[in-house]
C-alpha angles and dihedrals in degrees: 000000000000107000089226089068090068106019122048113241131192116196124203112189131171147124127294113292095017091121095245094134095053092042093048093050092050095045091049090049093048095051098034096240131140120265131223116194098190092176089062090056091057090045088052091052090052092045092047090051091053093047091050092048095243119166111256090244097046097121097171093048093051091047090053090052090049090059096044105039117127100219132175126183118198147125135254127238090279094051095255120145118268125186122187127196115191088345095305122116105244099162096122093045092048092053096046120116091239092056091046091056090048090050092054089054099048092042088067091062115096095211091055093047091048091050091056101042099088091036089059095044089053089068089073102101132145134311088029147287136247106202120197123195147081103284102024095115097035103042116002101042106014091159095052114147093229128021123193124187107198118197143157136179116288089242093055092047092051091051091051093050091046090053092048092052093047090051088054091052094249120138112238134176112219094208091051091048090051091053092047092050092048091049092047092048089053093047095045096046097046102041115122095232120062097335119204108266138126117271111250089249098040124124109235113222115186105201096187106134093006126116121233089250091055092050092047090052091049091054092045090051091051090051092050090051089055092048093244094129138354 
């Protein structure tokens, strides 16, 4: 049985840099629901492959890691994101640009996606789930009660990512980031398996020029209108 038949699910999909991760975490926190960061799972597959010395094109090896990974999502005492792989804190490695590029590559492989389908659906537990990704509303939770497709212009998304990296003390070239985002958009939207696109019944939210708080409120209002929370 589809988990969305018994547990309410809200999906928030969108391209890289649209703010869906930050928005999803805040919405889940505000309503007290569970959170699925599906993008982090694909990043963890790419990172695991690198740590295990797999060839970049070893599809079967990456799919095996996707099934076997020991993953834990959590927060530290200050509420900051913490991701553990095999008990080790890999948060910084997971969020690196190199891992993000690797994730976009392995996410295009059908065996990897198939290995993660049931793992992702298992995150749907009472009282509800906010699922963040690229195919949450189209493939993983097609019966979700509310589907949001969060987007923004490529220029705005590059600026946001540039700001994030600077705040973390990482050097970043804005022009290079813009090229990488454009390349990733092209790869994610044209892949043969679960391409990035809005679900037919998704609400499109263009966050260009909007603050995170404004986007969060828009999602919360949509959920209230559906009777998902008060």
